[in-house]
Residue, then its C-alpha position, 0 to 999 in steps of 0.5 A: m865928933v865925940a860928945r862935949m863931955l867926953r870931950w872935956y875928959f879926954s882934954i884933961a888927960v892929954l893936957s896931963l899927958v903932955v905936962a908929964r911928957g915936957d917937951s920930949v917926944q919918943s923918937a920915931e923908932t920907940a914909938p908903936f905908931p901905924r904909918f896911916r899913909h902909904v907914900d908913893k915915892a916916887a911922886p913928884a913935888p906939886q909944883a903949884a903956887l902956894p900963898a905966902t900965908l895960911t890961916l889954919l882952922a880948928d875944932e877948938d874943943f878936940a883933944p887930943f886933935s886940938f885944943k886950947t891950953a891954959d895960956g890961950k894957944f892951941s895945941g894938938l896932934s892935928v895942930q902940930l901935924a899941920l904946922a909942920a906941914c907948913a914948915e915943909l912947904k916953908v909956908q907961914c901958918q896961923v891957927r885960928g880956933l872955931p866950933f866944930t860945926s862953924l868950921s865948914t861955913a867959915l872955910q867956904q866964906k875964905q875965914g881960913d884956907v884949910i881945916i886941919g881935922g876934918p872927918q873924911a867927906k861925905a858923899g856930894a861934899a867933894q862938890v865943895l871940899a877937897a880932902t887930903r888922904a887920911y892921917f889917922y885912923s881911928y880903931s877900937a879894942f876890946l878891955i878887961r880887969s887886970g887879972t882877967s884870962f880869956a883865951g882871944t878875941d875870936t867869937k868862939s873864945l867871947a861866947g856867953r861873956r858880957v860885953g859892953f859898949v855904947q849903944a848906936s855906935g860903931q862898935d854896937v854895929f861891928l858886936k852885933k853883926y860879929y860877936d852876936r854869940a857873946t852877950l852884949v850889953p848896951f851903955p848909953t855913954e863911954e863913961a858908964l861903960f867903962e865903971a860898968l868894967r871896972t866895977g866888975g859889971l861886965d866881962l868885957a868893954f868894945a870901945d875906941s882904943l884912943h879912949g880905952n887908953f886914955w881911960i885906961k891911964g887916967a884916975a877914973s880907972r883906979s888901974c883896973c883894966v888893961q887892953l887885950g890882944g890888938a885893935f880892930a880895923d872896920k872902915n863900915t862901922f868904926t874906923h874913920g880918918l881923920v883928913m885936912l880940907t881945902r875949898a874944891q877950887d884949891e886943889g893944888l893947896r890939897d895937893a901941897l897938904d899931902y905931899a907934906l904929910d906923906k914926907l912927915q910921915e916918912k922923916g918920922l916926924s909924925a910919929k914923935i908928934f902922935a907920941t906927944y899927944l897919945p898914951a899908946s899907940p891905938f893899933 
């Protein structure tokens, strides 16, 4: 999860984006979002009986995935995707927001049925949790000041360039492994990293592509910067999946959610939800 200050920053950016777009969303054809899920179209629908009502547990401060709006309701990419999955399954669902650290306990104590925006399970977690396949993956990208020219993002093109990153992050590990010919400059926070890029203290910044796109389109960047090339995926460092989590004994519910999420992707509804809350494809 991102730090509290970053969550606040991106909450403001998300709310601005949603307000600007109103109730309309881009069509699936025009939203350039990756199809995160491999779908087996021949897979049969799950047969497990589902409860008539489900309580969805959401992180109350995790924009753009789940957050509380000014009127006290819960919104966000994960919230809307989960509610759409409920509609696909013809199940009534309500959303309960909690601090992230309370979600797992609340699920185990049966205060809810599904954590809708959890990280992929770590070793041992499968003993108590059942996870869907990921519905979203994080990527990273290089950012540069507008008008700056680079031959590419390969190691040769960036040799000797000042490349900034957040220290002790997945980007830190990745750059030190693959871009050791660049001049690597660590920063304590993304705010400091982005400001250094804006003011010319860096040639490039390497950061989470979603965070970077929110910053580029937000007021803090002062329209200074753009993304250089495409995004990078590396599951050993910074690429992590968001999943929905049920109790281990509720595998039937987990399977039903996987089925519904597949259907939403095939119908193009997932892309429409992504387009509502994200400034650009993270890839």
